[in-house]
N, C-alpha and C positions, 0 to 999 in steps of 0.2 A: 310659718316660722316654727310653730310648735312641732311638726314633723321632723323639722331638721335636729329640734334638740332633743327630740325623742329617738331618732336615729344616732344622734351622737352618746346620748344615755347608754343606748343597748351596743352600741360598740366599745364604749368603755368598760360597761360590765361584762362584756364577753372577754375582752383583754385581761381583767383582772382574774378571771376562771381560770386561765393557764398559768398563774405566777406562783406555782409550786415551788421555786428556786428560793422564794424567801424564807422557807422553814431553816433552809441551810445555812442562812446569814447569821450575824452575830445577833445576840438576843436584843429585844427592844428595851428600850428605856421607858420609864413612866414619869408623868407629868407630877409636878407636886399638886396637892390637894388644893382647891379652889379657895379663895378667900371667902369666910363664913360671913363677915360683915364689912361694911364701908370702910371702918376704921382701919382695916388692914391694907389699905391702899397704900403704895407706895409714897413715901413723904414727898418724892419731887413731883409726882403727879398729882398730890393732892394741894400742893403750893402753887403749882403752876397757874398762869390767868386763865379764864375760862375758855377765851377765845383761842387759845393756843392748843386746848385739850381735846383731842378726837373723841367722840363717844366710846364708851366700852361696847364690846360687842355683847349682844344680848344672848344669854343662854336659851336653848330651845330643849322644852321638856322631853327626857328621856334619852337626849343627846350628850355624848362626851364632851369634854370641854373643847378639844380640838374641832368641834362641827358646830361651834356658835353662830349665831346670826351675824351677817356682815354688819358693820356699824351703820345705821341709818337706812336699813332695808326696811322695805314694804311688803310685807308676804302677802301671798295669793290666799293664802287660807292656813288652816291648822297644819302641822306637820303629820305626815302618815308614819306611823310607827308600829312596829311588829317585832316578834321574836323569832329567830331561825336559829340554823345549824351553827352559824357563828355570832349567835350573840342577838342582843338588842340592836335594832336599827332602824333607820327610816329616811324619807325623802321630805323635803319641802322645797317648795319654788318660791322667789320673791323677785322684785325689781330693785335697782338703785341706781343712783345717778354717777355713782364710778362707773369706769371703763370696765371691759372683760380684763385686761390686763392686771389692773388692780385688785380686782376681785379673787382672781386666780393665784396672784403673788401672796394675798392676805390667806387663803386657805394653804397654800405652799408653806409659809411660814410656820402656822400653826400646827400643821401635819408634822415638818420636821422637828418641832420643839417637843411635839408628843411621841417621838422615836419613831414615825413612821417614814418608811423609804419610798420614794419615788418609783412607779411602776408604769406611768404611763403620761404622756402629754402631747397635746395636739393642737394645732393653729390650722384652722380651715377658713379663710378670708378673714373676717374680723371675729369669727368665734374662737374661743380657747377653751381647752377643756384640762383637766389634771386629775390624776388619779395616784392615791398613795396607800401602802398598805404596811403592816405591822411584818417584821421577820419572823414570825410564828405562823405554824398552822393554825387555821380558824381565828386569826387575830384580827385586831381593829382594821378597818380601811375608812376611807375617804375618797368621794368622788366629786368634781364641780365641773359643771359646764355652764359659761358665761358667754351670752351674744348678743349683739345689740337688738334691741326691743322698739317697741312703738315711742314717740315721743321722747327720743334722744336718750332714754333708760336702758340700761343693762338687764336682761331677763337672764335669771340664774335659777339652775336646777343644782340641788345639794343632796347628796346620799351619803350615808355612812352606816358603819358596822361598829358597835363597841368590841367586838371581839369575844369568842367564847370563853 
């Protein structure tokens, strides 16, 4: 299973390398700054009953807001982070009880809200993959691969670059 996830991740990365057309598209938009304190939570979310409120995604040290950890995810270990020509980036793997479609939809929504444009999507059996990139050269990127794992959990590999 890990080999197939690694193969999909390599294919996704290779696909993003050829995305030079994004530099000719409209300029990217930026996300609003993250809330600094819990008091800045939207009033509707703060007053909703606890049973109806989905847990907020946890941030990942060094990752942009669009690459937050899926709510309720159990990480396999700490994120691997590094700096490169496209800025700081990283990779984290985790499991969740949500299905692959829900995981990809979550990251697709976050990427689009951050102004990233879809550059790749893949459905192979029950595995799902999605990639998005900024519309500028050396801009931010996000890739997610979600596939059924052991014990009914979904195994997820999330990679990102914050952009240069």
